[in-house]
C-alpha positions in Angstrom: 17.9 147.9 50.4 17.9 145.6 47.3 18.5 146.7 44.0 15.9 146.4 41.5 17.1 146.3 37.9 15.8 148.2 34.7 14.2 146.0 32.0 15.4 146.4 28.5 13.7 145.2 25.8 14.8 146.4 22.1 13.0 146.1 18.5 15.5 144.0 16.3 15.5 145.0 12.9 16.8 148.6 12.2 17.2 149.1 15.9 19.7 146.4 16.8 20.8 146.1 13.2 21.6 149.2 11.4 18.8 148.4 8.3 15.9 145.9 7.7 16.8 142.3 7.5 13.9 140.7 5.7 15.4 140.7 2.2 18.9 139.2 3.8 16.6 136.2 5.3 14.9 136.3 2.1 17.8 135.8 0.5 19.2 132.8 2.7 15.8 130.9 1.8 16.7 131.1 -1.8 20.3 130.8 -1.4 19.4 127.1 0.4 16.9 126.3 -1.5 19.4 126.7 -4.8 21.8 124.4 -3.2 19.4 121.5 -1.6 17.1 121.5 -4.4 18.6 123.2 -7.7 15.0 125.2 -7.5 15.8 129.0 -8.2 12.5 130.5 -6.4 14.3 134.8 -7.1 11.1 135.2 -9.6 8.6 133.7 -6.9 10.3 136.4 -4.4 10.2 138.8 -7.0 6.2 138.4 -7.5 5.6 138.4 -3.4 8.0 141.6 -3.4 6.1 143.3 -6.2 2.3 142.3 -4.8 3.0 143.5 -0.7 3.9 147.2 -2.8 0.6 147.1 -4.7 -1.4 146.2 -1.7 0.6 148.7 0.6 0.0 151.6 -2.2 -3.4 150.7 -2.5 -4.7 151.1 1.2 -3.0 154.0 1.8 -4.7 155.7 -1.7 -7.8 154.0 -0.2 -7.6 155.1 3.7 -9.2 157.7 5.0 -8.3 160.1 6.4 -5.3 160.7 4.6 -1.8 160.9 6.4 -2.2 164.9 6.8 -5.5 164.7 8.0 -4.4 162.5 10.9 -3.9 164.1 13.9 -4.2 162.6 16.6 -2.6 158.7 18.2 -6.3 157.3 17.7 -6.5 158.1 14.5 -2.4 157.2 13.1 -3.1 153.9 15.1 -6.5 153.3 13.8 -4.4 153.6 10.2 -1.7 151.2 11.7 -3.6 148.7 12.8 -5.6 148.8 9.8 -2.2 147.3 8.1 -2.5 143.9 9.4 -4.3 142.5 6.4 -2.3 143.9 4.0 0.8 142.0 6.0 -0.9 139.2 6.4 -1.7 138.6 3.2 2.0 139.0 2.3 3.1 136.7 5.3 0.4 133.6 3.0 2.4 134.7 -0.3 5.5 133.6 1.2 4.6 130.8 2.8 2.8 130.0 -0.4 6.8 130.6 -2.3 8.2 127.7 -0.9 11.2 129.6 -0.7 11.4 128.5 3.4 9.8 125.2 3.0 12.6 122.5 4.3 14.5 125.0 6.3 15.1 124.1 10.3 15.0 126.6 13.1 18.5 125.4 13.6 19.3 126.4 9.5 18.1 130.0 10.5 20.0 130.5 13.2 23.5 129.0 11.8 22.8 131.3 8.6 22.4 134.5 11.1 25.2 133.7 13.3 27.1 133.6 9.5 25.7 136.7 8.3 26.6 138.7 11.2 30.7 136.9 11.1 30.6 137.6 7.2 29.3 141.0 7.5 26.2 141.1 5.5 24.2 143.0 8.2 25.6 145.0 11.2 24.8 145.8 14.9 24.1 149.3 15.6 27.1 151.6 17.5 27.5 151.3 20.8 25.3 148.0 20.9 27.7 145.8 22.5 28.7 148.4 25.0 25.0 148.8 26.4 24.9 145.2 26.7 28.1 145.3 28.9 26.4 147.7 30.5 23.6 145.6 31.0 24.9 143.3 32.8 26.9 145.2 35.0 24.3 146.6 36.1 21.8 143.7 36.3 19.1 145.0 33.8 17.2 142.3 32.0 17.8 143.0 28.1 15.0 141.0 25.7 14.0 141.4 22.0 10.4 142.0 20.5 10.1 141.8 16.8 7.9 141.3 13.9 10.7 139.8 12.0 9.8 136.2 10.3 12.0 134.2 12.4 13.0 134.4 16.3 15.8 131.1 15.3 17.3 133.8 12.7 17.7 136.7 15.3 19.2 134.4 17.8 21.8 133.0 15.7 22.4 137.1 14.5 22.7 138.2 18.6 25.0 134.7 19.7 26.8 134.8 21.7 24.0 136.8 23.6 20.8 135.1 25.5 18.1 137.4 25.2 14.6 136.3 25.8 13.7 136.6 21.9 9.6 137.0 21.4 9.2 137.2 17.3 7.6 134.8 14.9 9.3 131.8 13.6 9.5 129.7 10.4 8.5 126.4 10.5 9.4 123.5 8.6 6.9 123.4 5.7 7.4 127.0 5.4 4.7 128.7 7.1 5.1 131.3 9.4 3.8 131.1 13.4 3.5 133.7 15.7 5.5 134.0 19.5 4.3 131.4 22.0 3.5 135.0 23.9 0.3 135.4 22.5 -2.9 133.8 22.8 -2.8 130.6 20.4 -7.1 130.8 20.2 -6.5 133.6 18.7 -7.4 133.6 14.4 -4.3 135.0 13.9 -1.4 135.0 15.6 1.3 135.8 13.5 2.7 139.7 14.8 2.8 142.3 12.1 1.5 145.3 13.3 1.5 147.7 16.2 -1.0 146.5 18.0 0.7 143.0 17.6 3.3 144.0 19.5 2.1 146.1 22.2 0.3 142.7 23.3 3.5 140.7 22.7 5.3 143.5 24.9 2.9 143.0 28.0 2.2 139.2 27.5 6.4 139.7 28.0 5.9 141.7 30.8 3.8 139.7 32.5 6.0 136.5 32.2 8.7 138.0 33.0 6.8 139.6 36.3 8.7 143.1 35.2 7.9 146.3 37.3 6.0 148.7 34.0 6.4 151.5 36.2 9.6 153.5 35.1 11.9 150.5 35.2 11.0 149.2 31.5 12.8 151.0 28.5 11.6 150.9 24.9 14.1 150.8 22.2 12.7 150.9 18.2 12.9 152.8 15.2 9.9 152.4 13.0 5.7 153.2 13.4 4.9 149.4 14.3 7.4 150.3 17.9 4.7 153.5 18.5 2.4 151.6 20.9 5.0 150.1 22.8 6.9 153.2 22.7 4.6 155.3 24.6 3.2 152.5 26.6 7.0 152.8 28.9 10.1 154.8 28.5 10.8 154.8 25.4 13.9 155.5 23.3 13.6 156.1 18.9 17.0 155.4 17.8 16.7 157.4 14.3 20.0 158.6 12.1 17.9 162.2 11.9 14.4 163.7 13.3 13.1 163.5 9.8 12.7 159.5 10.2 8.9 158.6 9.4 8.8 157.4 13.0 9.7 161.1 14.1 7.5 162.7 12.0 4.6 160.4 12.4 5.1 161.4 16.6 5.0 165.0 15.3 1.9 165.0 13.6 -0.3 163.8 16.3 1.0 165.4 18.7 4.6 164.0 20.5 7.2 166.1 20.7 10.2 164.0 21.4 13.6 165.1 22.2 16.9 164.3 21.4 18.8 162.8 24.0 21.3 165.2 24.4 18.9 167.5 25.5 17.1 165.4 28.1 15.9 166.9 31.7 13.8 164.6 33.2 10.5 166.2 31.5 9.7 163.7 28.6 9.6 160.0 29.0 10.3 159.7 25.2 13.9 160.6 23.3 15.4 160.1 20.6 18.8 158.9 19.9 20.9 158.5 16.8 23.0 155.8 18.3 23.6 153.1 21.3 26.7 155.3 21.8 25.0 158.9 22.2 22.8 156.6 24.9 25.3 156.1 27.1 27.0 159.2 26.9 23.6 161.2 28.5 21.8 159.8 31.9 18.0 158.9 30.2 19.0 155.0 31.9 20.1 156.4 35.6 17.4 159.1 35.3 15.3 156.5 37.4 18.2 155.6 39.9 18.0 157.4 43.4 21.1 157.9 45.4 21.1 156.8 48.9 23.7 159.7 50.0 25.3 157.9 53.3 25.5 161.8 55.0 21.7 162.4 55.0 20.7 158.5 55.9 18.8 158.4 58.9 17.2 155.5 60.2 17.0 154.0 56.9 15.2 156.8 55.1 16.4 157.8 51.9 16.6 161.1 51.0 19.0 163.1 48.0 21.6 165.6 49.4 21.8 169.1 47.2 23.9 167.9 45.1 22.5 165.2 43.8 19.1 166.7 43.8 21.3 169.2 41.4 22.7 166.6 39.5 19.1 164.9 38.3 18.2 168.4 37.7 20.8 168.6 35.2 22.2 171.5 37.0 25.5 169.5 38.2 27.5 167.5 36.0 28.5 165.1 38.6 26.8 162.6 40.5 26.9 163.4 44.7 30.1 160.3 45.1 29.1 159.6 48.2 26.2 157.5 47.6 24.7 153.9 47.4 22.2 153.2 44.4 18.9 151.3 44.1 16.2 152.2 41.7 13.4 153.9 42.5 11.1 151.4 40.0 
């Protein structure tokens, strides 16, 4: 029987990396402007940050109902989607500041590669091992991010050759949305959770990915919430009290830690990719074709394998040929 693959889709900032990289990306822009044009735009950047913080605080203060009363997913999604205007205003301020004007996608890619080599950002523990496992098993890997620069992400992740869906910084300093989104939309820049879900669905259609069982999404923030709940989801979080984890609990979604995964939940959380690989979440959609019960090409699990899949046995049946059932 032909073997089909898992499709892994990962958020970038705070999921693949250990921290958000937007500040680093801005620092790169400021440094290039200083070196090439002698322009110090640090005050302009600080003004962008201050305006964003004020907008965000004002939005939270004015929004009804408050977080303590948003107890359903639909209520929370309405709030999160409503942040789009706040995010778009901030993007426009970034464009007007000129910190990325004249910087090419090649510049951004090289800056990303150099930043990782210099240790200015770090990839989360176990990422390389997860990529090795993906290569060995024939899984596809894509990145989906609201980061401003697809080229920067590709530079950071070089030499991995992933399909990266993200915004991009243009040579004139403007920021454009990913090409998978409909260009006819008024605002194609990807900023909020519903934008990410729309982009994920477009990516799935473009790649011909089967959604049922075979699509696994990894994320760390509330911008990932719709994608995580659309698929088999893995929340990457150092602890169970992150903003995303707290939000999911508040709206009624229990997210078990992956070490206790027993096959009953489509979403789990892990502190690292190392922890993920030590458990069976990614292999849970795999069915084992046990040779001694193979009759006329019909496939069935033996008792040993059923016990393993139920979490009652530590080792899988060694008399096996594996194939995915998605």
